[in-house]
LUMMIZA-212581 format. One record per residue (C-alpha): residue in one letter; x, y, z. Coordinates in steps of 0.5 Angstrom, whole numbers. Example, Ala and Ser with C-alpha at 12.3 -4.5 7.8 and 13.67 -1.06 7.14 Angstrom:
BEGIN
 residu     x     y     z
      a    25    -9    16
      s    27    -2    14
! end
This chain:
BEGIN
 residu     x     y     z
      m    50   -23   -10
      i    43   -18    -8
      a    37   -23    -7
      i    33   -21   -14
      l    39   -22   -19
      a    39   -30   -15
      v    33   -31   -18
      v    34   -28   -24
      l    40   -31   -26
      l    37   -38   -25
      i    32   -37   -32
      p    37   -40   -38
      g    38   -35   -44
      w    36   -29   -39
      h    40   -23   -39
      a    38   -15   -37
      l    35   -15   -43
      t    29   -20   -43
      n    24   -23   -46
      w    19   -27   -41
      g    17   -33   -45
      g    14   -40   -44
      h    10   -42   -38
      l    10   -48   -33
      g     4   -52   -33
      s    -2   -48   -32
      g    -4   -52   -25
      s   -12   -52   -23
      q   -17   -46   -24
      a   -19   -45   -15
      a   -17   -49    -9
      a   -19   -56    -9
      t   -23   -57    -2
      h   -19   -63     3
      t   -21   -65    10
      v   -15   -63    14
      k   -12   -70    16
      d   -12   -72    23
      c    -6   -68    26
      s    -6   -70    33
      g    -1   -72    38
      d     5   -68    37
      p     4   -63    32
      i     9   -58    28
      t     7   -52    29
      l     9   -46    23
      t     6   -39    22
      l     7   -35    16
      v     7   -28    15
      a     6   -26     8
      s     4   -20     4
      p    -3   -19     3
      e    -4   -20    -5
      k    -3   -27    -4
      a    -4   -30     3
      q   -10   -31     1
      l    -7   -36    -5
      i    -2   -39     1
      r    -7   -40     6
      e   -11   -45     0
      l    -4   -48    -2
      a    -3   -49     5
      a   -10   -53     7
      d    -8   -57     1
      y    -2   -59     4
      m    -4   -60    11
      a   -10   -65     7
      s    -4   -69     4
      g    -2   -72    10
      r     5   -70    10
      r    10   -71    15
      v    16   -68    17
      g    20   -72    22
      g    14   -76    23
      r     9   -71    25
      c     4   -67    22
      t     5   -60    20
      k    -1   -54    22
      i     1   -48    18
      v    -2   -41    21
      v    -2   -36    15
      s    -3   -29    17
      s    -3   -22    13
      k     1   -16    14
      s     4   -11     9
      s    11   -11     7
      g    13    -5    10
      e     9    -6    15
      a    12   -13    18
      m    19   -11    16
      a    18    -5    21
      a    15   -10    26
      l    20   -15    26
      a    26    -9    26
      r    23    -7    32
      g    22   -13    36
      w    16   -17    34
      r    10   -16    39
      k     4   -20    39
      t    -1   -16    42
      i     1   -10    37
      d     3   -14    30
      g    -1   -21    31
      p     2   -29    31
      r    10   -28    31
      p    12   -30    24
      d    17   -37    24
      v    17   -35    16
      w    16   -28    13
      s    14   -28     5
      p    15   -20     4
      a    13   -18    -4
      s    21   -16    -5
      s    27   -19    -3
      a    28   -10    -2
      w    25   -11     5
      v    29   -17     7
      q    35   -13     6
      l    33    -7     9
      l    31   -11    15
      q    38   -13    15
      q    41    -6    14
      r    36    -4    21
      t    38    -9    25
      a    45    -9    23
      d    47    -7    31
      t    44   -13    34
      d    47   -18    28
      r    54   -16    30
      a    52   -17    39
      g    51   -25    36
      f    44   -25    33
      k    42   -25    27
      l    35   -25    25
      v    35   -26    17
      p    40   -31    14
      e    46   -28    10
      d    44   -32     4
      p    39   -30    -1
      p    32   -33     0
      p    29   -37    -4
      s    23   -35    -9
      i    16   -37    -9
      a    13   -33   -14
      a    15   -27   -18
      t    11   -21   -21
      p    15   -14   -24
      l    12    -8   -23
      v     8    -4   -28
      v     5     3   -29
      a    -3     1   -30
      m    -6     5   -35
      p   -14     5   -38
      r   -14     2   -44
      p   -16     9   -48
      m   -10    13   -46
      a    -5     9   -47
      e    -6     7   -54
      a    -7    15   -54
      l     1    15   -52
      g     2     9   -57
      w     1     3   -54
      p     2    -3   -55
      s     7    -2   -61
      r    11     3   -57
      q    15     3   -50
      l    13     8   -46
      g    17    10   -39
      w    18    14   -34
      a    20    20   -38
      d    14    20   -42
      f    10    21   -36
      l    14    26   -34
      r    13    30   -40
      l     6    30   -40
      s     5    32   -33
      r     9    38   -34
      n     5    39   -41
      r     0    46   -39
      q    -5    41   -44
      g    -5    35   -41
      w    -9    31   -45
      g   -11    35   -49
      e    -4    34   -54
      f    -6    28   -55
      g   -13    30   -57
      h   -17    29   -51
      p   -17    34   -47
      e   -23    32   -43
      w   -19    28   -40
      g   -15    33   -36
      a    -8    34   -33
      f    -3    27   -32
      k    -5    24   -25
      l    -1    19   -22
      g    -3    14   -17
      k     3    11   -13
      t     4     9    -6
      n     8    10     0
      p    15     6    -1
      n    16     6     6
      f    10     1     7
      s     9    -1    -1
      t    13    -6    -5
      s    10    -3   -11
      g    11     4    -8
      l    19     2    -6
      n    20    -1   -13
      a    17     5   -16
      t    22     9   -13
      i    27     7   -14
      g    25     6   -22
      i    24    13   -22
      f    31    14   -19
      f    34     9   -24
      a    30    13   -30
      a    33    19   -28
      t    41    17   -28
      g    40    12   -35
      g    43     7   -31
      t    41     0   -30
      s    45    -3   -24
      d    50    -1   -19
      l    46     6   -17
      t    50     8   -12
      v    48    14    -6
      r    52    19   -11
      d    47    18   -16
      v    41    19   -12
      a    44    26   -10
      d    45    28   -16
      p    41    35   -17
      k    39    33   -24
      a    36    27   -21
      r    32    30   -15
      a    29    35   -20
      f    27    29   -25
      v    24    25   -19
      a    21    31   -16
      g    17    33   -22
      v    15    25   -23
      e    12    25   -15
      q     8    32   -17
      s     3    29   -21
      v     1    24   -16
      v    -6    25   -14
      h    -4    22    -6
      y     0    16    -4
      g    -3    11     1
      d     0     4     4
      t    -4     0    -2
      t    -5     0    -9
      l   -13    -3    -7
      t   -15     5    -6
      f   -13     7   -12
      l   -16     0   -16
      s   -22     0   -11
      n   -23     8   -13
      l   -22     6   -20
      q   -27     1   -20
      r   -32     5   -17
      a   -32    11   -22
      d   -32     6   -27
      d   -38     3   -25
      r   -42    10   -25
      g   -38    10   -33
      a   -33    16   -30
      g   -27    11   -31
      l   -22    16   -35
      s   -24    21   -29
      y   -20    19   -23
      i   -13    17   -25
      s    -9    17   -31
      a    -4    12   -29
      v    -2     8   -22
      a     4     4   -20
      v     2    -4   -19
      e     4   -11   -20
      e     3   -14   -25
      k    -2   -19   -23
      s    -5   -13   -21
      v    -7   -10   -28
      w   -11   -18   -29
      d   -14   -18   -23
      y   -16   -11   -23
      n   -19   -13   -30
      q   -23   -19   -28
      g   -27   -14   -23
      n   -23   -16   -18
      p   -18   -11   -15
      s   -16   -14    -8
      g   -14   -21   -12
      d   -17   -25    -6
      p   -18   -31   -10
      a   -25   -31    -6
      t   -28   -25    -8
      l   -27   -27   -16
      g   -33   -27   -20
      k   -37   -22   -15
      h   -37   -17   -19
      s   -37   -15   -27
      k   -30   -13   -32
      p   -30    -6   -32
      h   -32    -2   -38
      v   -25     1   -39
      p   -20    -4   -38
      l   -13    -3   -36
      v    -7    -5   -40
      a     0    -6   -37
      i     6     0   -39
      y    13    -4   -38
      p    17     2   -36
      r    23     2   -42
      e    28     5   -38
      g    27    -1   -34
      t    24    -5   -28
      l    25    -9   -22
      l    21   -16   -20
      s    18   -17   -14
      d    21   -24   -12
      n    17   -26    -7
      p    22   -29    -3
      y    21   -35     2
      v    25   -32     9
      v    25   -38    14
      l    27   -33    20
      a    34   -34    24
      a    31   -33    31
      s    31   -37    37
      w    23   -40    37
      v    25   -42    30
      d    27   -49    33
      g    30   -55    28
      a    23   -58    28
      k    20   -52    25
      r    26   -50    20
      k    25   -58    17
      a    17   -57    16
      a    18   -49    13
      a    23   -52     9
      d    18   -58     6
      f    13   -53     6
      l    18   -49     1
      t    19   -56    -3
      y    11   -56    -4
      l    10   -49    -6
      q    15   -50   -12
      s    12   -56   -15
      p     9   -56   -20
      s     3   -56   -19
      a     3   -50   -13
      q     7   -46   -19
      g     1   -47   -24
      r    -4   -45   -18
      f     1   -39   -17
      q     1   -38   -25
      q    -7   -38   -25
      s    -7   -32   -20
      a    -3   -29   -26
      f     3   -29   -22
      r    10   -31   -26
      n    13   -37   -23
      y    19   -37   -19
      l    23   -37   -25
      g    19   -31   -27
      r    17   -34   -33
      p     9   -33   -35
      g     3   -37   -34
      p    -2   -37   -40
      l    -6   -31   -36
      i     0   -27   -38
      a    -3   -24   -45
      e    -5   -18   -49
      d   -12   -20   -49
      n   -11   -19   -41
      g    -7   -12   -42
      l     0   -15   -41
      l     5   -17   -46
      p     9   -23   -45
      g    14   -22   -51
      q    15   -15   -49
      q    23   -14   -48
      v    24   -11   -41
      t    30    -9   -38
      l    31   -12   -32
      l    34    -7   -25
      s    38   -10   -21
      l    36    -8   -13
      p    40    -2   -11
      a    46    -4    -4
      p    41    -4     2
      a    44     4     4
      v    43     6    -3
      i    35     4    -2
      d    36     8     5
      r    38    14     2
      i    33    14    -3
      l    27    13     1
      t    30    19     5
      s    30    23    -2
      w    23    21    -3
      a    21    25     4
      e    24    30     1
      l    22    29    -6
      r    15    28    -6
      k     9    32    -7
      p     7    36     0
      a     1    35     3
      n    -5    40     6
      v    -9    37    11
      l   -13    38    17
      l   -13    34    22
      v   -21    33    25
      m   -21    29    32
      d   -28    26    35
      v   -28    28    43
      s   -35    27    44
      g   -37    23    51
      s   -36    16    48
      m   -28    17    46
      d   -28    17    55
      q   -29     9    54
      p   -24     5    58
      v   -21     0    53
      g   -15    -4    53
      g   -14    -4    61
      a    -8     0    64
      g   -12     7    66
      n   -13     8    58
      s   -19    10    54
      r   -21    11    47
      l   -18    19    47
      g   -12    17    50
      l   -10    12    45
      a   -12    16    40
      k    -8    22    42
      q    -3    19    43
      a    -3    15    36
      a    -5    22    33
      i     2    25    36
      n     6    19    34
      s     4    20    26
      l     6    27    26
      s    13    25    25
      q    11    23    19
      l     9    29    16
      a    16    34    13
      s    17    42    15
      n    14    44     8
      d     7    39     9
      q     2    44    12
      v    -3    42    18
      g    -8    44    21
      l   -13    41    27
      w   -20    41    29
      i   -24    38    35
      f   -32    35    34
      a   -37    34    39
      t   -43    38    39
      h   -44    45    40
      l   -37    47    42
      n   -38    54    38
      g   -45    56    41
      k   -48    53    35
      a   -42    49    32
      d   -41    43    33
      y   -33    44    31
      r   -27    48    32
      e   -21    50    29
      l   -15    49    35
      v    -9    50    30
      p   -10    54    24
      i    -7    50    17
      g     0    52    16
      l     7    50    15
      m     9    44    20
      d    15    48    23
      a    14    55    22
      q    12    59    28
      v     6    61    31
      e     6    66    35
      g    13    64    37
      v    12    57    38
      q    12    52    32
      r     6    49    29
      r     9    41    30
      a    10    42    38
      l     4    46    38
      i    -1    41    35
      k     3    36    39
      a     1    40    46
      e    -7    41    44
      v    -7    34    43
      k    -4    32    49
      g   -10    37    52
      l   -15    35    49
      s   -22    32    53
      s   -28    29    52
      k   -35    32    52
      s   -42    32    50
      d   -45    28    43
      t   -42    26    36
      g   -43    33    31
      l   -41    28    25
      y   -44    31    19
      d   -44    39    20
      t   -36    38    22
      a   -35    33    16
      l   -38    38    10
      a   -35    45    15
      s   -28    41    14
      y   -28    39     7
      k   -30    46     5
      f   -25    49    10
      v   -19    45     6
      k   -23    46    -1
      d   -23    54     0
      q   -15    54     2
      q   -13    48    -3
      s    -6    49    -6
      p    -5    46   -13
      e     2    43   -12
      a    -1    39    -5
      i    -5    33    -4
      n   -11    36    -1
      a   -14    32     5
      v   -18    32    11
      v   -17    26    17
      l   -23    26    20
      l   -23    21    27
      t   -30    19    30
      d   -32    14    35
      g   -40    15    34
      v   -45    16    29
      n   -49    23    28
      d   -53    25    34
      d   -54    33    31
      d   -61    31    29
      n   -62    40    27
      g   -55    39    22
      i   -55    36    15
      s   -58    30    12
      l   -53    25    10
      n   -55    25     3
      r   -53    33     3
      l   -47    31     6
      l   -45    26     1
      t   -48    31    -4
      g   -43    36    -2
      l   -37    32    -1
      s   -38    29    -8
      t   -38    37   -11
      g   -32    39   -15
      q   -28    33   -15
      s   -25    34   -22
      d   -24    40   -21
      g   -19    42   -15
      p   -20    35   -11
      v   -20    34    -4
      r   -20    27    -1
      m   -23    24     6
      f   -19    20     9
      t   -24    17    15
      i   -22    12    21
      a   -27     8    24
      y   -26     8    31
      g   -28     3    36
      s   -34    -2    36
      d   -40     3    35
      a   -36     8    30
      d   -41     7    24
      q   -37     4    19
      e   -41     5    13
      v   -43    12    13
      l   -35    14    14
      r   -34     9     8
      r   -40    13     4
      m   -36    19     6
      a   -29    17     3
      q   -31    14    -3
      a   -35    20    -5
      t   -28    24    -4
      n   -24    19    -8
      g   -21    18    -1
      a   -21    12     4
      s   -23     9    10
      y   -20     6    15
      d   -22     1    20
      s   -20     1    27
      s   -26    -2    30
      d   -20    -5    36
      p   -18     1    39
      t   -12    -2    40
      s   -10    -1    34
      i   -10     5    32
      d    -3     7    33
      q    -3     3    27
      v    -8     5    23
      f    -7    13    24
      t     1    11    22
      a    -3     8    16
      v    -8    14    14
      i    -1    18    14
      s     2    15     9
      n    -3    18     4
      f     2    23     5
! end
C-alpha cells in the first residue's frame, strides 16, 4: 500500500470521490511564547528537516514542545528544525548527506509528499540490498495535509464559470491552444493563457501537477503505468499544457511574489493566468503573505485581486507531509523514542489546530475554518483523489517531463572581474573557480532542444564594451564549427580568467536586449546573470535607465532575468530589482561555497 493512500484510508467515509468536510478544533491563532525549560545534563538532540512551507510552523511547535518540559526516558529533547525543499533534501539523502553543503544531517525528514520518500527508496535500492535501509519500509505517518490546486485570479476563474463549474486540465489546455486566448471569454486585454508551474524535480507542487496532468491525459485515477506515460496521445496532452508555462523554478514563491508585486501596481491580471500550488498557498497569498511564514503574516496588505482554488475535475494529489524517522546509523534508540514523542505531540488536537490555522488540513485530511469560499477555497468541493503511482512510474514521468517541457532560450552571463579571483573555502579555491564548476555541473539539466549561449563581462573587454560573446545562442547539442555546443560551453567556461572591473549595468541591459531580439515564442526566453560585485563603470548607463529598459516590453514577448548575487560584496538589492523588473527571480549565493546548489536552483527555471 503506498504511503499517500495509507493516510486517505484512515478517514471514515472517504473514497476516490471525496467531500472534504468537518474539522478538528480550531486551535490558537499564533504560537504561544514560552521559556524553554532547563535542558541541561544529557539532552537528546533531534534534528528535523522540513519542507519550507511548514518549517517555521514546526519550529514554533517545537519551541512549545520543549517549553512544556516533556521528557523521554528521563531526558529532555532539543529539537533543531531546518528548512530544505523536498526534492533537494531527497537528492541530498540519496547521494549521501554532506553537512558542509547540505546543512545539519536529519534524524527526521518531513517532505511535503510521500512521493519523495518513494523516490528516495528507489534511488537507494542498491544500498538497501546491501543491508542498509535509509527509509523504513512501512508507510510513514502524516502530520498535515493539503491538496494540489490550480490557483487563478478570481475574475479569470469566474470568467470560466467558477465556482459552480468544476474546471480541469483539459479546460486549461483548450484555452492555451485558443488563438483568441482570453478574448473568447470577453477579455482580450488578458492576452494568452499563461501557466506557472514549478520544476517537478525540486518542487512538490510541480511533481504533483505533472503527475496530475498525466492522469488527466489518460483519463484514469489509479494504477498509472509506464505504458500510459509513453502513450503518444498522453504525451501530446502533457506537452500542450507545458507549452503554456511562463517558466519553471524550484519554488512557487517566485510566482506568488511576482504576482503580489504586479497586484501592488494594479497589474495583477497581466502576469499570470494560473499557477499550480498547494491549497494552503492560496490562503497565504490572499492574506498578503505569499511566503506562508507566520512571522510575516499581516506585514503586507491583502491583494486587490485575490486568488481562488481550482480543484481539477480529473483529480488531484494530496501533499500528506509525512514524518519519516530515518533508519540510519546515526539515529539511535533514544532519538527514535524522542521522535515518536514529538510525533505524538504534532498529531495532538492542539498542534493539529495550529496546522489548520495556517490553512493546512489536519493529518486526516479534514479542513479547518480557514478552508472556506470567502478565502477562495471550496471545502465542499467533491474531489477525486488520485493514487500516487509506483516509484518506477514516477521516475518515468520525470524523464518524460524532461522531454516534453517547454524548451529554453537562455543566455548565461558570467562575471570575470578581478574580484572573482578572491580565495574561498580553502583548498586553493577561488570565487571564479567554484562558479565555473557550478556552471559546468548545471549544464546537465539543459536538454538537447534548449538554445543556450555564453557571455562574459568585466569592463572594456571589446574596446569600449564591458561584455563579450564566447558562444552564440543555439541548440545545445548542435555543432559549432565541428564541436558540440554543450562541449564548447564547458570548454569556454573552464578557460575563464579574471580581469578588470565590473560593468554590470551596460552588460545587463545589452544581454536582455540581445535575447529579446532573438526570442522564440515557443520557448522560455531568459538571461541568467552571475556577479560578485557592484557596477564599476562610471561611464555606463544609470540604474534608472537599466531598470526602465528591463521593464520595457514585458507584456509582449517577455524575457526573464534570473540574477545570482555571488559572495558578500554583490549588490543584492540591485540584482533583486533587476530580476523583479522582468518578473524573474534573484538568488542569494553570498556564501560562495553554496554556488553549486544555487546554480542548480536557477537552472531549474528551464
